[in-house]
DSSP file (Angstrom, degrees, kcal/mol; ACC not computed):
  #  RESIDUE AA STRUCTURE BP1 BP2  ACC     N-H-->O    O-->H-N    N-H-->O    O-->H-N    TCO  KAPPA ALPHA  PHI   PSI    X-CA   Y-CA   Z-CA
    1    1 A X              0   0    0      0, 0.0     3,-0.1     0, 0.0     2,-0.0   0.000 360.0 360.0 360.0 142.6  107.0   99.8    1.4
    2    2 A X        -     0   0    0      1,-0.1     2,-0.3     2,-0.0     0, 0.0  -0.228 360.0 -91.3 -73.3 162.8  106.8  103.1    3.3
    3    3 A X        -     0   0    0      1,-0.1    -1,-0.1     2,-0.0     0, 0.0  -0.596  28.5-140.7 -73.6 135.8  109.6  105.5    3.9
    4    4 A X        -     0   0    0     -2,-0.3    -1,-0.1    -3,-0.1    -2,-0.0   0.668  16.8-145.9 -77.2 -16.7  111.6  104.8    7.1
    5    5 A X    >   +     0   0    0      1,-0.1     3,-2.0     2,-0.1     4,-0.2   0.903  29.9 170.2  54.6  44.3  112.0  108.4    8.0
    6    6 A X  G >   +     0   0    0      1,-0.3     3,-1.3     2,-0.2    -1,-0.1   0.719  65.4  73.2 -61.6 -18.6  115.5  107.7    9.6
    7    7 A X  G 3  S+     0   0    0      1,-0.2    -1,-0.3     7,-0.0    -2,-0.1   0.693  87.8  60.5 -71.0 -16.0  116.1  111.4    9.9
    8    8 A X  G <  S+     0   0    0     -3,-2.0     2,-0.3     2,-0.1    -1,-0.2   0.528  97.3  74.1 -87.2  -3.8  113.6  111.6   12.8
    9    9 A X  S <  S-     0   0    0     -3,-1.3    -4,-0.0    -4,-0.2     5,-0.0  -0.723  91.3 -99.8-106.4 153.9  115.7  109.1   14.9
   10   10 A X     >  -     0   0    0     -2,-0.3     4,-2.3     1,-0.1     5,-0.2  -0.257  32.6-110.9 -66.5 159.6  119.0  109.8   16.6
   11   11 A X  H  > S+     0   0    0      1,-0.2     4,-2.5     2,-0.2     5,-0.2   0.904 120.4  53.5 -56.4 -42.2  122.3  108.7   15.0
   12   12 A X  H  > S+     0   0    0      2,-0.2     4,-2.8     1,-0.2    -1,-0.2   0.895 107.8  50.1 -61.5 -41.9  122.7  106.1   17.8
   13   13 A X  H  > S+     0   0    0      1,-0.2     4,-1.7     2,-0.2    -1,-0.2   0.902 112.8  46.3 -63.9 -40.2  119.2  104.7   17.1
   14   14 A X  H  X S+     0   0    0     -4,-2.3     4,-2.1     2,-0.2    -2,-0.2   0.893 112.4  50.6 -64.1 -41.4  120.0  104.4   13.4
   15   15 A X  H  X S+     0   0    0     -4,-2.5     4,-2.6     1,-0.2     5,-0.2   0.923 110.4  48.9 -67.7 -45.6  123.3  102.8   14.0
   16   16 A X  H  X S+     0   0    0     -4,-2.8     4,-2.4     1,-0.2    -1,-0.2   0.884 110.6  52.2 -59.8 -37.2  121.8  100.2   16.4
   17   17 A X  H  X S+     0   0    0     -4,-1.7     4,-2.4    -5,-0.2    -1,-0.2   0.905 108.0  50.4 -62.5 -45.2  119.2   99.5   13.7
   18   18 A X  H  X S+     0   0    0     -4,-2.1     4,-1.5     2,-0.2    -2,-0.2   0.906 112.1  47.2 -62.8 -40.5  121.8   99.0   11.0
   19   19 A X  H  X S+     0   0    0     -4,-2.6     4,-1.6     1,-0.2    -2,-0.2   0.928 109.6  53.2 -69.2 -38.9  123.8   96.6   13.2
   20   20 A X  H  < S+     0   0    0     -4,-2.4     4,-0.4     1,-0.2    -2,-0.2   0.891 106.9  53.7 -60.3 -39.1  120.6   94.7   14.1
   21   21 A X  H >< S+     0   0    0     -4,-2.4     3,-0.8     1,-0.2    -1,-0.2   0.859 102.8  56.8 -63.4 -33.9  119.9   94.3   10.4
   22   22 A X  H >< S+     0   0    0     -4,-1.5     3,-0.6     1,-0.2    -1,-0.2   0.898 111.2  42.7 -64.4 -37.6  123.3   92.8    9.8
   23   23 A X  T 3< S+     0   0    0     -4,-1.6    -1,-0.2     1,-0.2    -2,-0.2   0.429  94.1  86.3 -85.2  -0.8  122.5   90.1   12.4
   24   24 A X  T <  S+     0   0    0     -3,-0.8     2,-0.4    -4,-0.4    -1,-0.2   0.487  81.8  62.2 -79.1  -5.6  119.0   89.7   11.0
   25   25 A X  S X> S-     0   0    0     -3,-0.6     4,-1.8    -4,-0.2     3,-0.6  -0.988  74.0-143.5-124.2 128.9  120.1   87.2    8.3
   26   26 A X  H 3> S+     0   0    0     -2,-0.4     4,-2.8     1,-0.2     5,-0.2   0.796  98.7  61.5 -62.3 -28.2  121.6   83.8    9.3
   27   27 A X  H 3> S+     0   0    0      2,-0.2     4,-2.6     1,-0.2    -1,-0.2   0.924 105.0  46.7 -64.4 -40.4  124.0   83.9    6.3
   28   28 A X  H <> S+     0   0    0     -3,-0.6     4,-2.3     2,-0.2    -2,-0.2   0.900 112.2  51.0 -69.9 -37.5  125.7   87.1    7.6
   29   29 A X  H  X S+     0   0    0     -4,-1.8     4,-2.7     2,-0.2    -1,-0.2   0.925 111.2  48.9 -59.6 -44.5  125.9   85.5   11.1
   30   30 A X  H  X S+     0   0    0     -4,-2.8     4,-2.8     1,-0.2    -2,-0.2   0.921 109.9  51.1 -62.6 -42.9  127.5   82.4    9.6
   31   31 A X  H  X S+     0   0    0     -4,-2.6     4,-2.2     1,-0.2    -1,-0.2   0.918 111.9  46.4 -61.9 -43.5  130.0   84.5    7.7
   32   32 A X  H  X S+     0   0    0     -4,-2.3     4,-2.4     2,-0.2     5,-0.2   0.925 112.3  51.0 -63.6 -44.6  131.0   86.4   10.8
   33   33 A X  H  X S+     0   0    0     -4,-2.7     4,-2.5     1,-0.2    -2,-0.2   0.913 111.0  48.4 -57.3 -44.8  131.2   83.2   12.8
   34   34 A X  H  X S+     0   0    0     -4,-2.8     4,-2.6     2,-0.2     5,-0.3   0.921 109.8  51.3 -64.8 -42.4  133.4   81.6   10.1
   35   35 A X  H  X>S+     0   0    0     -4,-2.2     4,-1.5     1,-0.2     5,-0.7   0.907 113.6  45.5 -62.7 -41.3  135.7   84.7   10.0
   36   36 A X  H  <5S+     0   0    0     -4,-2.4    -1,-0.2     2,-0.2    -2,-0.2   0.879 111.2  54.2 -69.3 -36.7  136.1   84.6   13.8
   37   37 A X  H  <5S+     0   0    0     -4,-2.5    -2,-0.2    -5,-0.2    -1,-0.2   0.915 114.3  38.3 -59.9 -46.5  136.7   80.8   13.7
   38   38 A X  H  <5S-     0   0    0     -4,-2.6    -1,-0.2    -5,-0.2    -2,-0.2   0.763  90.7-152.7 -79.0 -24.3  139.5   80.9   11.2
   39   39 A X  T  <5 +     0   0    0     -4,-1.5     2,-0.3    -5,-0.3    -3,-0.1   0.865  64.8  77.7  52.6  41.9  141.0   84.1   12.7
   40   40 A X  S   <S-     0   0    0     -5,-0.7     2,-0.2    41,-0.1    -1,-0.2  -0.938  93.2 -71.3-161.9 174.2  142.5   85.1    9.4
   41   41 A X        -     0   0    0     -2,-0.3     2,-0.4    41,-0.1    41,-0.2  -0.553  44.1-147.4 -78.3 144.6  141.4   86.6    6.0
   42   42 A X  B     -A   81   0A   0     39,-2.7    39,-2.8    -2,-0.2     2,-0.5  -0.930   9.3-165.8-117.7 138.6  139.4   84.3    3.8
   43   43 A X        -     0   0    0     -2,-0.4    37,-0.2    37,-0.2    -2,-0.0  -0.786  67.1 -40.1-128.8  89.4  139.6   84.4    0.1
   44   44 A X  S >  S+     0   0    0     -2,-0.5     3,-0.6    35,-0.3     4,-0.3   0.324 101.3 104.5  90.1  -9.1  136.7   82.7   -1.7
   45   45 A X  T 3>  +     0   0    0      1,-0.2     4,-1.6     2,-0.1     5,-0.1   0.414  54.9  93.2 -90.1   7.6  136.1   79.5    0.3
   46   46 A X  H 3>>S+     0   0    0      1,-0.2     4,-3.5     2,-0.2     5,-0.6   0.800  75.2  64.4 -62.7 -31.0  132.9   81.0    1.9
   47   47 A X  H <>5S+     0   0    0     -3,-0.6     4,-2.2     1,-0.2     5,-0.3   0.958 109.1  38.9 -61.9 -49.5  130.8   79.4   -0.9
   48   48 A X  H  45S+     0   0    0     -4,-0.3    -1,-0.2     1,-0.2    -2,-0.2   0.862 119.1  48.1 -66.5 -33.6  131.7   75.9    0.3
   49   49 A X  H  <5S+     0   0    0     -4,-1.6    -2,-0.2     1,-0.1    -1,-0.2   0.910 123.0  29.2 -78.6 -41.3  131.6   76.8    4.0
   50   50 A X  H  <5S-     0   0    0     -4,-3.5    -3,-0.2     2,-0.1    -2,-0.2   0.808  96.7-133.1 -90.5 -30.0  128.2   78.6    4.0
   51   51 A X     << +     0   0    0     -4,-2.2     2,-0.3    -5,-0.6    -3,-0.1   0.703  62.0 118.3  89.5  19.6  126.6   76.7    1.2
   52   52 A X  S    S-     0   0    0     -6,-0.3    -1,-0.3    -5,-0.3    -2,-0.1  -0.761  71.6 -86.1-113.1 162.3  125.1   79.6   -0.7
   53   53 A X     >  -     0   0    0     -2,-0.3     4,-2.5     1,-0.1     3,-0.4  -0.291  39.7-112.6 -63.1 150.1  125.8   80.7   -4.3
   54   54 A X  H  > S+     0   0    0      1,-0.2     4,-2.9     2,-0.2     5,-0.2   0.882 116.6  53.1 -53.8 -45.2  128.7   83.1   -4.9
   55   55 A X  H  > S+     0   0    0      1,-0.2     4,-1.6     2,-0.2    -1,-0.2   0.860 111.2  48.1 -63.6 -31.9  126.5   86.1   -5.9
   56   56 A X  H  > S+     0   0    0     -3,-0.4     4,-2.0     2,-0.2    -2,-0.2   0.920 112.1  47.4 -69.1 -44.2  124.5   85.6   -2.6
   57   57 A X  H  X S+     0   0    0     -4,-2.5     4,-2.7     1,-0.2     5,-0.2   0.906 109.9  54.4 -62.0 -41.4  127.6   85.4   -0.5
   58   58 A X  H  X S+     0   0    0     -4,-2.9     4,-1.9    -5,-0.2    -1,-0.2   0.869 107.0  50.8 -62.0 -37.2  129.0   88.5   -2.3
   59   59 A X  H  X S+     0   0    0     -4,-1.6     4,-2.0     2,-0.2    -1,-0.2   0.903 111.2  47.3 -65.5 -42.9  125.9   90.5   -1.4
   60   60 A X  H  X S+     0   0    0     -4,-2.0     4,-2.2     1,-0.2    -2,-0.2   0.895 111.4  50.8 -67.4 -38.6  126.1   89.5    2.2
   61   61 A X  H  X S+     0   0    0     -4,-2.7     4,-2.3     1,-0.2     5,-0.2   0.867 107.8  54.8 -64.9 -34.7  129.8   90.4    2.3
   62   62 A X  H  X S+     0   0    0     -4,-1.9     4,-2.6    -5,-0.2    -2,-0.2   0.924 107.8  48.9 -61.4 -45.2  128.9   93.7    0.7
   63   63 A X  H  X S+     0   0    0     -4,-2.0     4,-1.6     1,-0.2    -2,-0.2   0.912 113.3  46.4 -61.9 -44.0  126.4   94.5    3.5
   64   64 A X  H  X>S+     0   0    0     -4,-2.2     5,-1.7     2,-0.2     6,-1.0   0.867 113.1  48.3 -68.1 -35.3  128.9   93.6    6.2
   65   65 A X  H  <5S+     0   0    0     -4,-2.3     3,-0.4     2,-0.2    -2,-0.2   0.885 107.8  56.1 -70.6 -38.9  131.7   95.6    4.6
   66   66 A X  H  <5S+     0   0    0     -4,-2.6    -2,-0.2     1,-0.3    -1,-0.2   0.885 107.6  48.1 -60.2 -37.7  129.3   98.5    4.2
   67   67 A X  H  <5S-     0   0    0     -4,-1.6    -1,-0.3    -5,-0.1    -2,-0.2   0.706 114.3-121.4 -73.1 -22.2  128.7   98.5    8.0
   68   68 A X  T  <5S+     0   0    0     -4,-0.8    19,-0.2    -3,-0.4    -3,-0.2   0.537  79.8 121.4  89.9   9.3  132.4   98.3    8.6
   69   69 A X  S   <S+     0   0    0     -5,-1.7    15,-2.0    18,-0.1     2,-0.3   0.743  79.7  28.3 -75.7 -22.1  132.2   94.9   10.5
   70   70 A X  E    S-B   83   0A   0     -6,-1.0     2,-0.3    13,-0.3    13,-0.2  -0.888  71.9-152.1-128.3 163.4  134.5   93.3    7.9
   71   71 A X  E     -B   82   0A   0     11,-2.6    11,-2.2    -2,-0.3     2,-0.3  -0.959   8.1-149.0-133.0 155.5  137.2   94.6    5.7
   72   72 A X  E     -B   81   0A   0     -2,-0.3     2,-0.3     9,-0.2     9,-0.2  -0.932   7.4-168.0-126.1 151.1  138.5   93.5    2.4
   73   73 A X  E     -B   80   0A   0      7,-2.2     7,-3.3    -2,-0.3     2,-0.5  -0.979  26.7-119.9-132.2 147.6  141.9   93.5    0.6
   74   74 A X  E     +B   79   0A   0     -2,-0.3     2,-0.5     5,-0.2     5,-0.2  -0.736  28.3 178.4 -92.1 128.9  142.6   92.7   -3.0
   75   75 A X  E >   -B   78   0A   0      3,-3.4     3,-2.1    -2,-0.5     2,-0.5  -0.902  65.1 -54.3-130.4  99.8  144.9   89.8   -3.6
   76   76 A X  T 3  S-     0   0    0     -2,-0.5    -2,-0.0     1,-0.3     0, 0.0  -0.558 120.5 -19.1  69.8-120.8  145.3   89.2   -7.3
   77   77 A X  T 3  S+     0   0    0     -2,-0.5     2,-0.3    -3,-0.1    -1,-0.3   0.406 126.4  77.5 -98.5  -0.8  141.9   88.8   -8.8
   78   78 A X  E <  S- B   0  75A   0     -3,-2.1    -3,-3.4   -35,-0.0     2,-0.5  -0.779  70.1-135.7-113.3 156.4  140.2   88.0   -5.5
   79   79 A X  E     - B   0  74A   0     -2,-0.3     2,-0.4    -5,-0.2   -35,-0.3  -0.933  20.6-154.1-106.0 130.8  139.1   90.0   -2.5
   80   80 A X  E     - B   0  73A   0     -7,-3.3    -7,-2.2    -2,-0.5     2,-0.3  -0.849   9.9-156.1-107.3 137.8  140.0   88.6    0.8
   81   81 A X  E     +AB  42  72A   0    -39,-2.8   -39,-2.7    -2,-0.4     2,-0.3  -0.859  18.7 160.3-119.1 146.7  137.8   89.4    3.9
   82   82 A X  E     - B   0  71A   0    -11,-2.2   -11,-2.6    -2,-0.3     2,-0.2  -0.947  47.9 -74.4-148.9 172.2  138.4   89.5    7.6
   83   83 A X  E     - B   0  70A   0     -2,-0.3     2,-1.3   -13,-0.2   -13,-0.3  -0.501  36.7-132.0 -69.7 135.2  136.9   91.1   10.8
   84   84 A X     >  -     0   0    0    -15,-2.0     4,-3.0    -2,-0.2     5,-0.2  -0.759  23.8-165.5 -85.8  96.3  137.5   94.7   11.2
   85   85 A X  H  > S+     0   0    0     -2,-1.3     4,-2.1     1,-0.2     5,-0.2   0.842  81.2  51.1 -58.8 -38.5  138.6   94.5   14.8
   86   86 A X  H  > S+     0   0    0      2,-0.2     4,-2.0     1,-0.2    -1,-0.2   0.958 115.1  41.2 -62.3 -51.3  138.3   98.2   15.6
   87   87 A X  H  > S+     0   0    0    -19,-0.2     4,-2.5     1,-0.2    -2,-0.2   0.856 112.3  56.4 -66.4 -36.1  134.8   98.6   14.2
   88   88 A X  H  X S+     0   0    0     -4,-3.0     4,-2.2     2,-0.2    -1,-0.2   0.914 108.6  47.0 -63.2 -41.9  133.7   95.2   15.8
   89   89 A X  H  X S+     0   0    0     -4,-2.1     4,-2.0    -5,-0.2    -2,-0.2   0.905 112.9  49.0 -69.0 -39.1  134.8   96.5   19.2
   90   90 A X  H  X S+     0   0    0     -4,-2.0     4,-1.9     1,-0.2    -2,-0.2   0.914 110.9  50.1 -64.6 -40.9  133.0   99.8   18.7
   91   91 A X  H  X S+     0   0    0     -4,-2.5     4,-2.5     2,-0.2     5,-0.2   0.870 107.9  54.1 -62.8 -40.6  129.9   98.0   17.5
   92   92 A X  H  X S+     0   0    0     -4,-2.2     4,-3.1     1,-0.2     5,-0.3   0.906 107.7  50.1 -60.6 -44.8  130.0   95.8   20.6
   93   93 A X  H  X S+     0   0    0     -4,-2.0     4,-2.2     2,-0.2    -1,-0.2   0.923 112.3  47.0 -62.5 -43.1  130.1   98.8   22.9
   94   94 A X  H  X S+     0   0    0     -4,-1.9     4,-1.5     2,-0.2    -2,-0.2   0.949 116.8  42.9 -60.5 -50.8  127.1  100.4   21.1
   95   95 A X  H  X S+     0   0    0     -4,-2.5     4,-3.5     2,-0.2     5,-0.3   0.886 113.0  52.1 -68.1 -41.8  125.0   97.2   21.2
   96   96 A X  H  X S+     0   0    0     -4,-3.1     4,-3.0    -5,-0.2    -1,-0.2   0.921 105.5  55.3 -61.9 -42.2  126.0   96.3   24.7
   97   97 A X  H  < S+     0   0    0     -4,-2.2    -1,-0.2    -5,-0.3    -2,-0.2   0.894 114.8  40.7 -57.0 -38.5  124.9   99.8   25.9
   98   98 A X  H >< S+     0   0    0     -4,-1.5     3,-1.1     1,-0.2    -2,-0.2   0.927 117.6  45.1 -75.8 -45.7  121.6   99.1   24.4
   99   99 A X  H 3< S+     0   0    0     -4,-3.5    -2,-0.2     1,-0.2    -3,-0.2   0.767 104.1  63.7 -72.1 -25.5  121.2   95.5   25.4
  100  100 A X  T 3< S+     0   0    0     -4,-3.0    -1,-0.2    -5,-0.3    -2,-0.1   0.354  72.9 121.4 -84.5   8.8  122.3   96.1   29.0
  101  101 A X    <   -     0   0    0     -3,-1.1     2,-0.3    -5,-0.1    -3,-0.0  -0.467  45.8-163.3 -67.3 142.0  119.4   98.4   29.8
  102  102 A X        -     0   0    0     -2,-0.1     2,-0.3     2,-0.0    -2,-0.1  -0.919  25.6-105.6-126.8 155.0  117.3   97.1   32.7
  103  103 A X        -     0   0    0     -2,-0.3     0, 0.0     1,-0.1     0, 0.0  -0.625  26.1-146.1 -76.3 133.8  113.9   98.0   34.0
  104  104 A X  S    S+     0   0    0     -2,-0.3     2,-0.4     2,-0.0    -1,-0.1   0.593  74.5  69.0 -84.3  -9.9  114.2  100.1   37.1
  105  105 A X        -     0   0    0      2,-0.1     4,-0.1     1,-0.1    -2,-0.1  -0.833  62.3-153.7-111.5 147.5  111.1   98.7   38.9
  106  106 A X  S    S+     0   0    0     -2,-0.4     2,-0.2     2,-0.1    -1,-0.1   0.604  73.3  88.9 -88.4 -12.9  110.5   95.3   40.3
  107  107 A X  S    S-     0   0    0      1,-0.1     2,-0.2     2,-0.0    -2,-0.1  -0.564  87.8-105.2 -91.3 149.6  106.8   95.6   39.8
  108  108 A X        -     0   0    0     -2,-0.2    -1,-0.1     1,-0.1    -2,-0.1  -0.499  32.0-172.2 -63.9 135.1  104.8   94.7   36.8
  109  109 A X              0   0    0     -2,-0.2    -1,-0.1    -4,-0.1    -2,-0.0   0.506 360.0 360.0-111.3  -4.6  103.8   97.9   35.0
  110  110 A X              0   0    0      0, 0.0    -2,-0.1     0, 0.0    -1,-0.1   0.334 360.0 360.0-131.3 360.0  101.3   96.7   32.4
């Protein structure tokens, strides 16, 4: 696979791309939906809820945590996860700014 050359793009373009990647896998979407549904921290029951193996769930959680969309806290031998509300709000503003762009002309241009 080729080099992505992320340095030639703006910080905002790279950030939008990272967020889009997070939503690019249905397991990560399902994890986020579950965290919103329970509106609390979850400790380990994602395997039963999502239906994937623990290592797979852990990898998806790692990606979401790396992006800052979720946060984790250690409780005994387990890590509990919940939505990072501050970062979720910031991500929504960035993505809505991008998605709310409209074409300024009413005519077909191509």
